[in-house]
PyMOL Python script that loads the backbone (N, CA, C, O; Angstrom):
from pymol import cmd

cmd.read_pdbstr("""\
ATOM      1  N   MET A   1     -14.470  21.110  -7.506  1.00  0.00           N
ATOM      2  CA  MET A   1     -13.099  21.366  -7.990  1.00  0.00           C
ATOM      3  C   MET A   1     -12.163  20.632  -7.059  1.00  0.00           C
ATOM      4  O   MET A   1     -11.215  19.986  -7.507  1.00  0.00           O
ATOM      5  N   SER A   2     -12.416  20.722  -5.783  1.00  0.00           N
ATOM      6  CA  SER A   2     -11.415  20.070  -4.789  1.00  0.00           C
ATOM      7  C   SER A   2     -11.314  18.545  -4.886  1.00  0.00           C
ATOM      8  O   SER A   2     -10.274  17.941  -4.624  1.00  0.00           O
ATOM      9  N   ILE A   3     -12.428  17.968  -5.269  1.00  0.00           N
ATOM     10  CA  ILE A   3     -12.518  16.494  -5.500  1.00  0.00           C
ATOM     11  C   ILE A   3     -11.553  16.164  -6.746  1.00  0.00           C
ATOM     12  O   ILE A   3     -10.828  15.169  -6.726  1.00  0.00           O
ATOM     13  N   ALA A   4     -11.581  16.935  -7.681  1.00  0.00           N
ATOM     14  CA  ALA A   4     -10.824  16.713  -8.935  1.00  0.00           C
ATOM     15  C   ALA A   4      -9.231  16.850  -8.433  1.00  0.00           C
ATOM     16  O   ALA A   4      -8.403  16.005  -8.774  1.00  0.00           O
ATOM     17  N   LEU A   5      -8.910  17.899  -7.660  1.00  0.00           N
ATOM     18  CA  LEU A   5      -7.600  18.039  -7.177  1.00  0.00           C
ATOM     19  C   LEU A   5      -7.131  16.924  -6.352  1.00  0.00           C
ATOM     20  O   LEU A   5      -6.016  16.445  -6.556  1.00  0.00           O
ATOM     21  N   VAL A   6      -7.939  16.455  -5.393  1.00  0.00           N
ATOM     22  CA  VAL A   6      -7.597  15.294  -4.589  1.00  0.00           C
ATOM     23  C   VAL A   6      -7.430  14.024  -5.271  1.00  0.00           C
ATOM     24  O   VAL A   6      -6.565  13.227  -4.906  1.00  0.00           O
ATOM     25  N   THR A   7      -8.233  13.785  -6.271  1.00  0.00           N
ATOM     26  CA  THR A   7      -8.153  12.717  -7.323  1.00  0.00           C
ATOM     27  C   THR A   7      -6.822  12.812  -7.980  1.00  0.00           C
ATOM     28  O   THR A   7      -6.080  11.830  -8.004  1.00  0.00           O
ATOM     29  N   LEU A   8      -6.506  13.883  -8.482  1.00  0.00           N
ATOM     30  CA  LEU A   8      -5.190  14.006  -9.228  1.00  0.00           C
ATOM     31  C   LEU A   8      -4.047  13.812  -8.366  1.00  0.00           C
ATOM     32  O   LEU A   8      -3.069  13.183  -8.771  1.00  0.00           O
ATOM     33  N   LEU A   9      -4.102  14.330  -7.157  1.00  0.00           N
ATOM     34  CA  LEU A   9      -2.922  14.135  -6.212  1.00  0.00           C
ATOM     35  C   LEU A   9      -2.833  12.664  -5.896  1.00  0.00           C
ATOM     36  O   LEU A   9      -1.739  12.111  -6.009  1.00  0.00           O
ATOM     37  N   LEU A  10      -3.831  12.026  -5.531  1.00  0.00           N
ATOM     38  CA  LEU A  10      -3.870  10.593  -5.244  1.00  0.00           C
ATOM     39  C   LEU A  10      -3.222   9.729  -6.400  1.00  0.00           C
ATOM     40  O   LEU A  10      -2.434   8.800  -6.223  1.00  0.00           O
ATOM     41  N   SER A  11      -3.711  10.214  -7.661  1.00  0.00           N
ATOM     42  CA  SER A  11      -3.105   9.510  -8.876  1.00  0.00           C
ATOM     43  C   SER A  11      -1.628   9.728  -8.952  1.00  0.00           C
ATOM     44  O   SER A  11      -0.878   8.799  -9.251  1.00  0.00           O
ATOM     45  N   MET A  12      -1.199  10.911  -8.693  1.00  0.00           N
ATOM     46  CA  MET A  12       0.191  11.144  -8.817  1.00  0.00           C
ATOM     47  C   MET A  12       1.065  10.507  -7.724  1.00  0.00           C
ATOM     48  O   MET A  12       2.223  10.167  -7.966  1.00  0.00           O
ATOM     49  N   ILE A  13       0.513  10.356  -6.563  1.00  0.00           N
ATOM     50  CA  ILE A  13       1.123   9.683  -5.383  1.00  0.00           C
ATOM     51  C   ILE A  13       1.231   8.147  -5.771  1.00  0.00           C
ATOM     52  O   ILE A  13       2.287   7.533  -5.618  1.00  0.00           O
ATOM     53  N   PHE A  14       0.063   7.550  -6.289  1.00  0.00           N
ATOM     54  CA  PHE A  14       0.133   6.216  -6.529  1.00  0.00           C
ATOM     55  C   PHE A  14       1.107   5.872  -7.633  1.00  0.00           C
ATOM     56  O   PHE A  14       1.692   4.790  -7.582  1.00  0.00           O
ATOM     57  N   LEU A  15       1.321   6.709  -8.619  1.00  0.00           N
ATOM     58  CA  LEU A  15       2.205   6.464  -9.753  1.00  0.00           C
ATOM     59  C   LEU A  15       3.553   6.836  -9.344  1.00  0.00           C
ATOM     60  O   LEU A  15       4.464   6.612 -10.141  1.00  0.00           O
ATOM     61  N   GLY A  16       3.829   7.400  -8.158  1.00  0.00           N
ATOM     62  CA  GLY A  16       5.123   7.756  -7.706  1.00  0.00           C
ATOM     63  C   GLY A  16       5.740   8.929  -8.464  1.00  0.00           C
ATOM     64  O   GLY A  16       6.941   8.992  -8.724  1.00  0.00           O
ATOM     65  N   ILE A  17       4.801   9.891  -8.815  1.00  0.00           N
ATOM     66  CA  ILE A  17       5.211  11.072  -9.599  1.00  0.00           C
ATOM     67  C   ILE A  17       5.001  12.217  -8.694  1.00  0.00           C
ATOM     68  O   ILE A  17       3.858  12.667  -8.611  1.00  0.00           O
ATOM     69  N   SER A  18       5.939  12.740  -8.016  1.00  0.00           N
ATOM     70  CA  SER A  18       5.766  13.881  -7.125  1.00  0.00           C
ATOM     71  C   SER A  18       7.047  14.735  -7.215  1.00  0.00           C
ATOM     72  O   SER A  18       8.164  14.240  -7.363  1.00  0.00           O
ATOM     73  N   ALA A  19       6.818  15.953  -7.123  1.00  0.00           N
ATOM     74  CA  ALA A  19       7.916  16.857  -7.071  1.00  0.00           C
ATOM     75  C   ALA A  19       8.661  16.849  -5.695  1.00  0.00           C
ATOM     76  O   ALA A  19       9.741  17.426  -5.566  1.00  0.00           O
ATOM     77  N   SER A  20       8.052  16.175  -4.670  1.00  0.00           N
ATOM     78  CA  SER A  20       8.645  16.205  -3.410  1.00  0.00           C
ATOM     79  C   SER A  20       9.529  14.872  -3.195  1.00  0.00           C
ATOM     80  O   SER A  20      10.037  14.664  -2.093  1.00  0.00           O
ATOM     81  N   GLY A  21       9.693  14.020  -4.211  1.00  0.00           N
ATOM     82  CA  GLY A  21      10.472  12.857  -4.103  1.00  0.00           C
ATOM     83  C   GLY A  21       9.691  11.712  -3.452  1.00  0.00           C
ATOM     84  O   GLY A  21      10.295  10.777  -2.926  1.00  0.00           O
ATOM     85  N   PHE A  22       8.399  11.775  -3.482  1.00  0.00           N
ATOM     86  CA  PHE A  22       7.559  10.581  -2.903  1.00  0.00           C
ATOM     87  C   PHE A  22       7.814   9.315  -3.707  1.00  0.00           C
ATOM     88  O   PHE A  22       7.712   9.264  -4.933  1.00  0.00           O
ATOM     89  N   VAL A  23       8.175   8.232  -2.871  1.00  0.00           N
ATOM     90  CA  VAL A  23       8.461   6.990  -3.752  1.00  0.00           C
ATOM     91  C   VAL A  23       7.354   6.012  -3.137  1.00  0.00           C
ATOM     92  O   VAL A  23       7.095   5.970  -1.935  1.00  0.00           O
ATOM     93  N   LEU A  24       6.806   5.320  -4.005  1.00  0.00           N
ATOM     94  CA  LEU A  24       5.865   4.147  -3.563  1.00  0.00           C
ATOM     95  C   LEU A  24       6.265   2.944  -4.010  1.00  0.00           C
ATOM     96  O   LEU A  24       6.451   2.711  -5.205  1.00  0.00           O
ATOM     97  N   ASP A  25       6.443   2.005  -2.969  1.00  0.00           N
ATOM     98  CA  ASP A  25       6.868   0.687  -3.270  1.00  0.00           C
ATOM     99  C   ASP A  25       5.549  -0.213  -3.370  1.00  0.00           C
ATOM    100  O   ASP A  25       4.714  -0.183  -2.466  1.00  0.00           O
ATOM    101  N   SER A  26       5.413  -0.928  -4.381  1.00  0.00           N
ATOM    102  CA  SER A  26       4.047  -1.649  -4.467  1.00  0.00           C
ATOM    103  C   SER A  26       4.336  -3.152  -5.228  1.00  0.00           C
ATOM    104  O   SER A  26       5.361  -3.407  -5.860  1.00  0.00           O
ATOM    105  N   LYS A  27       3.361  -3.948  -5.051  1.00  0.00           N
ATOM    106  CA  LYS A  27       3.536  -5.432  -5.535  1.00  0.00           C
ATOM    107  C   LYS A  27       2.133  -5.865  -5.717  1.00  0.00           C
ATOM    108  O   LYS A  27       1.197  -5.371  -5.088  1.00  0.00           O
ATOM    109  N   ASP A  28       2.013  -6.844  -6.636  1.00  0.00           N
ATOM    110  CA  ASP A  28       0.680  -7.414  -7.007  1.00  0.00           C
ATOM    111  C   ASP A  28       0.540  -8.866  -6.300  1.00  0.00           C
ATOM    112  O   ASP A  28       1.487  -9.613  -6.055  1.00  0.00           O
ATOM    113  N   CYS A  29      -0.740  -9.107  -6.037  1.00  0.00           N
ATOM    114  CA  CYS A  29      -1.130 -10.389  -5.521  1.00  0.00           C
ATOM    115  C   CYS A  29      -2.557 -10.760  -6.078  1.00  0.00           C
ATOM    116  O   CYS A  29      -3.524 -10.065  -5.767  1.00  0.00           O
ATOM    117  N   ALA A  30      -2.672 -11.734  -6.809  1.00  0.00           N
ATOM    118  CA  ALA A  30      -3.853 -12.041  -7.625  1.00  0.00           C
ATOM    119  C   ALA A  30      -4.383 -10.840  -8.222  1.00  0.00           C
ATOM    120  O   ALA A  30      -3.653 -10.295  -9.051  1.00  0.00           O
ATOM    121  N   ASP A  31      -5.588 -10.272  -7.953  1.00  0.00           N
ATOM    122  CA  ASP A  31      -6.143  -8.997  -8.798  1.00  0.00           C
ATOM    123  C   ASP A  31      -5.813  -7.845  -7.970  1.00  0.00           C
ATOM    124  O   ASP A  31      -6.362  -6.801  -8.322  1.00  0.00           O
ATOM    125  N   ASP A  32      -5.054  -7.783  -6.962  1.00  0.00           N
ATOM    126  CA  ASP A  32      -4.888  -6.721  -6.129  1.00  0.00           C
ATOM    127  C   ASP A  32      -3.460  -6.070  -6.250  1.00  0.00           C
ATOM    128  O   ASP A  32      -2.525  -6.797  -6.586  1.00  0.00           O
ATOM    129  N   ARG A  33      -3.260  -4.815  -6.007  1.00  0.00           N
ATOM    130  CA  ARG A  33      -1.875  -4.198  -6.025  1.00  0.00           C
ATOM    131  C   ARG A  33      -1.911  -3.431  -4.635  1.00  0.00           C
ATOM    132  O   ARG A  33      -2.797  -2.636  -4.321  1.00  0.00           O
ATOM    133  N   ILE A  34      -0.875  -3.765  -3.886  1.00  0.00           N
ATOM    134  CA  ILE A  34      -0.742  -3.009  -2.629  1.00  0.00           C
ATOM    135  C   ILE A  34       0.451  -2.112  -2.599  1.00  0.00           C
ATOM    136  O   ILE A  34       1.414  -2.415  -3.304  1.00  0.00           O
ATOM    137  N   GLY A  35       0.487  -1.105  -1.903  1.00  0.00           N
ATOM    138  CA  GLY A  35       1.558  -0.231  -1.761  1.00  0.00           C
ATOM    139  C   GLY A  35       1.809   0.388  -0.491  1.00  0.00           C
ATOM    140  O   GLY A  35       0.915   0.528   0.343  1.00  0.00           O
ATOM    141  N   TYR A  36       3.117   0.804  -0.295  1.00  0.00           N
ATOM    142  CA  TYR A  36       3.521   1.382   0.974  1.00  0.00           C
ATOM    143  C   TYR A  36       4.539   2.490   0.821  1.00  0.00           C
ATOM    144  O   TYR A  36       5.405   2.407  -0.049  1.00  0.00           O
ATOM    145  N   SER A  37       4.466   3.454   1.585  1.00  0.00           N
ATOM    146  CA  SER A  37       5.417   4.543   1.386  1.00  0.00           C
ATOM    147  C   SER A  37       5.371   5.293   2.771  1.00  0.00           C
ATOM    148  O   SER A  37       4.433   5.153   3.555  1.00  0.00           O
ATOM    149  N   VAL A  38       6.379   6.041   2.990  1.00  0.00           N
ATOM    150  CA  VAL A  38       6.603   7.092   4.069  1.00  0.00           C
ATOM    151  C   VAL A  38       6.835   8.372   3.469  1.00  0.00           C
ATOM    152  O   VAL A  38       7.846   8.625   2.813  1.00  0.00           O
ATOM    153  N   HIS A  39       5.854   9.225   3.703  1.00  0.00           N
ATOM    154  CA  HIS A  39       6.045  10.544   3.228  1.00  0.00           C
ATOM    155  C   HIS A  39       5.908  11.646   4.195  1.00  0.00           C
ATOM    156  O   HIS A  39       4.864  11.736   4.841  1.00  0.00           O
ATOM    157  N   SER A  40       6.923  12.546   4.366  1.00  0.00           N
ATOM    158  CA  SER A  40       6.844  13.558   5.428  1.00  0.00           C
ATOM    159  C   SER A  40       6.736  12.988   6.856  1.00  0.00           C
ATOM    160  O   SER A  40       6.132  13.603   7.735  1.00  0.00           O
ATOM    161  N   GLY A  41       7.414  11.640   7.097  1.00  0.00           N
ATOM    162  CA  GLY A  41       7.248  11.008   8.334  1.00  0.00           C
ATOM    163  C   GLY A  41       6.037  10.292   8.520  1.00  0.00           C
ATOM    164  O   GLY A  41       5.902   9.645   9.558  1.00  0.00           O
ATOM    165  N   GLN A  42       5.076  10.313   7.608  1.00  0.00           N
ATOM    166  CA  GLN A  42       3.899   9.471   7.930  1.00  0.00           C
ATOM    167  C   GLN A  42       3.774   8.323   6.989  1.00  0.00           C
ATOM    168  O   GLN A  42       4.003   8.432   5.785  1.00  0.00           O
ATOM    169  N   GLU A  43       3.403   7.213   7.577  1.00  0.00           N
ATOM    170  CA  GLU A  43       3.333   5.886   6.804  1.00  0.00           C
ATOM    171  C   GLU A  43       1.972   5.993   5.916  1.00  0.00           C
ATOM    172  O   GLU A  43       0.918   6.397   6.407  1.00  0.00           O
ATOM    173  N   LEU A  44       2.095   5.613   4.639  1.00  0.00           N
ATOM    174  CA  LEU A  44       0.889   5.535   3.832  1.00  0.00           C
ATOM    175  C   LEU A  44       0.663   4.163   3.191  1.00  0.00           C
ATOM    176  O   LEU A  44       1.547   3.566   2.577  1.00  0.00           O
ATOM    177  N   PHE A  45      -0.561   3.711   3.371  1.00  0.00           N
ATOM    178  CA  PHE A  45      -0.767   2.372   2.921  1.00  0.00           C
ATOM    179  C   PHE A  45      -1.911   2.226   1.864  1.00  0.00           C
ATOM    180  O   PHE A  45      -3.024   2.688   2.115  1.00  0.00           O
ATOM    181  N   PHE A  46      -1.661   1.615   0.737  1.00  0.00           N
ATOM    182  CA  PHE A  46      -2.490   1.558  -0.397  1.00  0.00           C
ATOM    183  C   PHE A  46      -2.971   0.152  -0.786  1.00  0.00           C
ATOM    184  O   PHE A  46      -2.201  -0.807  -0.738  1.00  0.00           O
ATOM    185  N   ILE A  47      -4.251   0.039  -1.173  1.00  0.00           N
ATOM    186  CA  ILE A  47      -4.776  -1.177  -1.823  1.00  0.00           C
ATOM    187  C   ILE A  47      -5.432  -0.761  -3.129  1.00  0.00           C
ATOM    188  O   ILE A  47      -6.422  -0.030  -3.086  1.00  0.00           O
ATOM    189  N   ASN A  48      -4.964  -1.162  -4.229  1.00  0.00           N
ATOM    190  CA  ASN A  48      -5.504  -0.863  -5.554  1.00  0.00           C
ATOM    191  C   ASN A  48      -5.645   0.620  -5.670  1.00  0.00           C
ATOM    192  O   ASN A  48      -6.671   1.095  -6.156  1.00  0.00           O
ATOM    193  N   GLY A  49      -4.632   1.404  -5.233  1.00  0.00           N
ATOM    194  CA  GLY A  49      -4.618   2.760  -5.454  1.00  0.00           C
ATOM    195  C   GLY A  49      -5.368   3.530  -4.557  1.00  0.00           C
ATOM    196  O   GLY A  49      -5.329   4.753  -4.689  1.00  0.00           O
ATOM    197  N   ASP A  50      -6.153   2.950  -3.525  1.00  0.00           N
ATOM    198  CA  ASP A  50      -6.871   3.606  -2.482  1.00  0.00           C
ATOM    199  C   ASP A  50      -6.070   3.756  -1.331  1.00  0.00           C
ATOM    200  O   ASP A  50      -5.461   2.751  -0.963  1.00  0.00           O
ATOM    201  N   LEU A  51      -5.940   4.806  -0.679  1.00  0.00           N
ATOM    202  CA  LEU A  51      -5.443   5.046   0.649  1.00  0.00           C
ATOM    203  C   LEU A  51      -6.183   4.351   1.600  1.00  0.00           C
ATOM    204  O   LEU A  51      -7.392   4.553   1.720  1.00  0.00           O
ATOM    205  N   VAL A  52      -5.522   3.480   2.349  1.00  0.00           N
ATOM    206  CA  VAL A  52      -6.199   2.689   3.526  1.00  0.00           C
ATOM    207  C   VAL A  52      -5.529   2.811   4.864  1.00  0.00           C
ATOM    208  O   VAL A  52      -4.355   3.170   4.942  1.00  0.00           O
ATOM    209  N   ASP A  53      -6.249   2.521   5.910  1.00  0.00           N
ATOM    210  CA  ASP A  53      -5.523   2.559   7.214  1.00  0.00           C
ATOM    211  C   ASP A  53      -4.632   1.193   7.344  1.00  0.00           C
ATOM    212  O   ASP A  53      -4.797   0.218   6.611  1.00  0.00           O
ATOM    213  N   LYS A  54      -3.737   1.268   8.312  1.00  0.00           N
ATOM    214  CA  LYS A  54      -2.875   0.215   8.535  1.00  0.00           C
ATOM    215  C   LYS A  54      -3.504  -1.120   8.825  1.00  0.00           C
ATOM    216  O   LYS A  54      -3.023  -2.174   8.409  1.00  0.00           O
ATOM    217  N   SER A  55      -4.588  -1.039   9.546  1.00  0.00           N
ATOM    218  CA  SER A  55      -5.289  -2.292   9.929  1.00  0.00           C
ATOM    219  C   SER A  55      -5.827  -2.962   8.672  1.00  0.00           C
ATOM    220  O   SER A  55      -5.555  -4.152   8.510  1.00  0.00           O
ATOM    221  N   LEU A  56      -6.465  -2.406   7.885  1.00  0.00           N
ATOM    222  CA  LEU A  56      -6.922  -2.975   6.595  1.00  0.00           C
ATOM    223  C   LEU A  56      -5.874  -3.487   5.677  1.00  0.00           C
ATOM    224  O   LEU A  56      -6.019  -4.512   5.011  1.00  0.00           O
ATOM    225  N   PHE A  57      -4.775  -2.713   5.663  1.00  0.00           N
ATOM    226  CA  PHE A  57      -3.563  -3.127   4.854  1.00  0.00           C
ATOM    227  C   PHE A  57      -3.010  -4.450   5.453  1.00  0.00           C
ATOM    228  O   PHE A  57      -2.696  -5.381   4.711  1.00  0.00           O
ATOM    229  N   CYS A  58      -2.904  -4.517   6.699  1.00  0.00           N
ATOM    230  CA  CYS A  58      -2.260  -5.740   7.356  1.00  0.00           C
ATOM    231  C   CYS A  58      -3.217  -6.894   7.211  1.00  0.00           C
ATOM    232  O   CYS A  58      -2.773  -8.026   7.015  1.00  0.00           O
ATOM    233  N   ASN A  59      -4.523  -6.658   7.298  1.00  0.00           N
ATOM    234  CA  ASN A  59      -5.543  -7.707   7.181  1.00  0.00           C
ATOM    235  C   ASN A  59      -5.480  -8.298   5.732  1.00  0.00           C
ATOM    236  O   ASN A  59      -5.635  -9.505   5.549  1.00  0.00           O
ATOM    237  N   ALA A  60      -5.244  -7.404   4.688  1.00  0.00           N
ATOM    238  CA  ALA A  60      -5.140  -7.828   3.344  1.00  0.00           C
ATOM    239  C   ALA A  60      -3.778  -8.612   3.212  1.00  0.00           C
ATOM    240  O   ALA A  60      -3.785  -9.640   2.533  1.00  0.00           O
ATOM    241  N   LEU A  61      -2.714  -8.235   3.761  1.00  0.00           N
ATOM    242  CA  LEU A  61      -1.584  -9.051   3.840  1.00  0.00           C
ATOM    243  C   LEU A  61      -1.772 -10.441   4.319  1.00  0.00           C
ATOM    244  O   LEU A  61      -1.303 -11.409   3.719  1.00  0.00           O
ATOM    245  N   GLN A  62      -2.475 -10.526   5.425  1.00  0.00           N
ATOM    246  CA  GLN A  62      -2.730 -11.852   6.074  1.00  0.00           C
ATOM    247  C   GLN A  62      -3.528 -12.764   5.038  1.00  0.00           C
ATOM    248  O   GLN A  62      -3.267 -13.954   4.858  1.00  0.00           O
ATOM    249  N   SER A  63      -4.550 -12.046   4.371  1.00  0.00           N
ATOM    250  CA  SER A  63      -5.378 -12.770   3.421  1.00  0.00           C
ATOM    251  C   SER A  63      -4.450 -13.292   2.261  1.00  0.00           C
ATOM    252  O   SER A  63      -4.482 -14.456   1.863  1.00  0.00           O
ATOM    253  N   TYR A  64      -3.725 -12.440   1.822  1.00  0.00           N
ATOM    254  CA  TYR A  64      -2.707 -12.876   0.652  1.00  0.00           C
ATOM    255  C   TYR A  64      -1.943 -14.013   1.006  1.00  0.00           C
ATOM    256  O   TYR A  64      -1.747 -14.933   0.212  1.00  0.00           O
ATOM    257  N   TYR A  65      -1.466 -13.992   2.261  1.00  0.00           N
ATOM    258  CA  TYR A  65      -0.548 -15.103   2.731  1.00  0.00           C
ATOM    259  C   TYR A  65      -1.342 -16.415   2.674  1.00  0.00           C
ATOM    260  O   TYR A  65      -0.868 -17.455   2.215  1.00  0.00           O
ATOM    261  N   ILE A  66      -2.586 -16.296   3.172  1.00  0.00           N
ATOM    262  CA  ILE A  66      -3.522 -17.562   3.142  1.00  0.00           C
ATOM    263  C   ILE A  66      -3.792 -17.995   1.755  1.00  0.00           C
ATOM    264  O   ILE A  66      -4.048 -19.183   1.557  1.00  0.00           O
ATOM    265  N   ASN A  67      -3.761 -17.123   0.738  1.00  0.00           N
ATOM    266  CA  ASN A  67      -3.853 -17.532  -0.614  1.00  0.00           C
ATOM    267  C   ASN A  67      -2.611 -17.622  -1.312  1.00  0.00           C
ATOM    268  O   ASN A  67      -2.532 -17.314  -2.501  1.00  0.00           O
ATOM    269  N   HIS A  68      -1.652 -18.018  -0.657  1.00  0.00           N
ATOM    270  CA  HIS A  68      -0.283 -18.362  -1.185  1.00  0.00           C
ATOM    271  C   HIS A  68       0.483 -17.333  -1.806  1.00  0.00           C
ATOM    272  O   HIS A  68       1.262 -17.641  -2.708  1.00  0.00           O
ATOM    273  N   CYS A  69       0.350 -16.048  -1.406  1.00  0.00           N
ATOM    274  CA  CYS A  69       1.320 -14.963  -2.031  1.00  0.00           C
ATOM    275  C   CYS A  69       2.454 -15.002  -0.971  1.00  0.00           C
ATOM    276  O   CYS A  69       2.222 -15.237   0.214  1.00  0.00           O
ATOM    277  N   SER A  70       3.657 -14.765  -1.451  1.00  0.00           N
ATOM    278  CA  SER A  70       4.755 -14.556  -0.636  1.00  0.00           C
ATOM    279  C   SER A  70       4.759 -13.142  -0.012  1.00  0.00           C
ATOM    280  O   SER A  70       5.400 -12.237  -0.545  1.00  0.00           O
ATOM    281  N   VAL A  71       4.082 -12.964   1.057  1.00  0.00           N
ATOM    282  CA  VAL A  71       3.921 -11.514   1.627  1.00  0.00           C
ATOM    283  C   VAL A  71       5.125 -10.986   2.224  1.00  0.00           C
ATOM    284  O   VAL A  71       5.228  -9.782   2.458  1.00  0.00           O
ATOM    285  N   GLU A  72       6.132 -11.894   2.509  1.00  0.00           N
ATOM    286  CA  GLU A  72       7.256 -11.412   3.197  1.00  0.00           C
ATOM    287  C   GLU A  72       8.096 -10.355   2.328  1.00  0.00           C
ATOM    288  O   GLU A  72       8.810  -9.501   2.854  1.00  0.00           O
ATOM    289  N   GLU A  73       7.950 -10.489   1.068  1.00  0.00           N
ATOM    290  CA  GLU A  73       8.548  -9.466   0.050  1.00  0.00           C
ATOM    291  C   GLU A  73       7.662  -8.392  -0.196  1.00  0.00           C
ATOM    292  O   GLU A  73       8.059  -7.528  -0.978  1.00  0.00           O
ATOM    293  N   PHE A  74       6.452  -8.261   0.355  1.00  0.00           N
ATOM    294  CA  PHE A  74       5.636  -7.105   0.041  1.00  0.00           C
ATOM    295  C   PHE A  74       6.017  -5.820   0.788  1.00  0.00           C
ATOM    296  O   PHE A  74       6.476  -5.898   1.927  1.00  0.00           O
ATOM    297  N   PRO A  75       5.843  -4.656   0.187  1.00  0.00           N
ATOM    298  CA  PRO A  75       6.167  -3.485   0.800  1.00  0.00           C
ATOM    299  C   PRO A  75       5.263  -3.287   2.058  1.00  0.00           C
ATOM    300  O   PRO A  75       4.055  -3.516   2.005  1.00  0.00           O
ATOM    301  N   GLY A  76       5.880  -2.860   3.176  1.00  0.00           N
ATOM    302  CA  GLY A  76       5.025  -2.610   4.286  1.00  0.00           C
ATOM    303  C   GLY A  76       4.881  -3.811   5.276  1.00  0.00           C
ATOM    304  O   GLY A  76       4.352  -3.713   6.383  1.00  0.00           O
ATOM    305  N   PHE A  77       5.410  -4.953   4.753  1.00  0.00           N
ATOM    306  CA  PHE A  77       5.185  -6.220   5.573  1.00  0.00           C
ATOM    307  C   PHE A  77       5.782  -6.100   6.947  1.00  0.00           C
ATOM    308  O   PHE A  77       5.157  -6.549   7.908  1.00  0.00           O
ATOM    309  N   SER A  78       6.899  -5.548   7.094  1.00  0.00           N
ATOM    310  CA  SER A  78       7.543  -5.432   8.322  1.00  0.00           C
ATOM    311  C   SER A  78       6.792  -4.419   9.342  1.00  0.00           C
ATOM    312  O   SER A  78       7.182  -4.374  10.509  1.00  0.00           O
ATOM    313  N   HIS A  79       5.749  -3.631   8.919  1.00  0.00           N
ATOM    314  CA  HIS A  79       5.018  -2.890   9.692  1.00  0.00           C
ATOM    315  C   HIS A  79       3.744  -3.487  10.280  1.00  0.00           C
ATOM    316  O   HIS A  79       2.998  -2.877  11.047  1.00  0.00           O
ATOM    317  N   CYS A  80       3.558  -4.774   9.836  1.00  0.00           N
ATOM    318  CA  CYS A  80       2.341  -5.418  10.281  1.00  0.00           C
ATOM    319  C   CYS A  80       2.795  -6.708  11.069  1.00  0.00           C
ATOM    320  O   CYS A  80       3.667  -7.463  10.637  1.00  0.00           O
ATOM    321  N   TRP A  81       2.174  -6.883  12.182  1.00  0.00           N
ATOM    322  CA  TRP A  81       2.564  -8.107  13.184  1.00  0.00           C
ATOM    323  C   TRP A  81       1.629  -9.239  12.620  1.00  0.00           C
ATOM    324  O   TRP A  81       0.490  -9.390  13.061  1.00  0.00           O
ATOM    325  N   LEU A  82       2.091  -9.929  11.752  1.00  0.00           N
ATOM    326  CA  LEU A  82       1.159 -11.137  11.051  1.00  0.00           C
ATOM    327  C   LEU A  82       1.628 -12.407  11.667  1.00  0.00           C
ATOM    328  O   LEU A  82       2.798 -12.652  11.961  1.00  0.00           O
ATOM    329  N   ASP A  83       0.549 -13.236  11.844  1.00  0.00           N
ATOM    330  CA  ASP A  83       0.812 -14.667  12.244  1.00  0.00           C
ATOM    331  C   ASP A  83       0.785 -15.519  11.009  1.00  0.00           C
ATOM    332  O   ASP A  83      -0.249 -15.857  10.433  1.00  0.00           O
ATOM    333  N   LEU A  84       2.026 -15.844  10.643  1.00  0.00           N
ATOM    334  CA  LEU A  84       2.233 -16.588   9.397  1.00  0.00           C
ATOM    335  C   LEU A  84       2.399 -18.146   9.734  1.00  0.00           C
ATOM    336  O   LEU A  84       3.016 -18.915   8.997  1.00  0.00           O
ATOM    337  N   SER A  85       1.841 -18.486  10.812  1.00  0.00           N
ATOM    338  CA  SER A  85       2.069 -19.905  11.219  1.00  0.00           C
ATOM    339  C   SER A  85       0.905 -20.772  10.747  1.00  0.00           C
ATOM    340  O   SER A  85       0.919 -21.983  10.969  1.00  0.00           O
ATOM    341  N   GLN A  86      -0.132 -20.162  10.082  1.00  0.00           N
ATOM    342  CA  GLN A  86      -1.403 -20.930   9.608  1.00  0.00           C
ATOM    343  C   GLN A  86      -1.015 -21.772   8.477  1.00  0.00           C
ATOM    344  O   GLN A  86      -1.851 -22.483   7.921  1.00  0.00           O
TER     345      GLN A  86
END
""", "prot")
cmd.dss("prot")
cmd.show_as("cartoon", "prot")
cmd.util.cbc("prot")
cmd.orient("prot")
């Protein structure tokens, strides 16, 4: 039962539907959708609806940049120290 509740909660978070006013900013690149939010003072990073750590999120942004996505406009970009000189 707890797995079902966690799945439902994560679905609500990703869709931005929450009674606490949680807002998720997200954007598409190729086949992926990334998202970023701050909730209760904690940064949350998402790739395709899955909660991921900051390192994986930033690595994904670097990969998107290499694949010609304009990552400067992506949510959470300012929280990653990316080398965009490549």
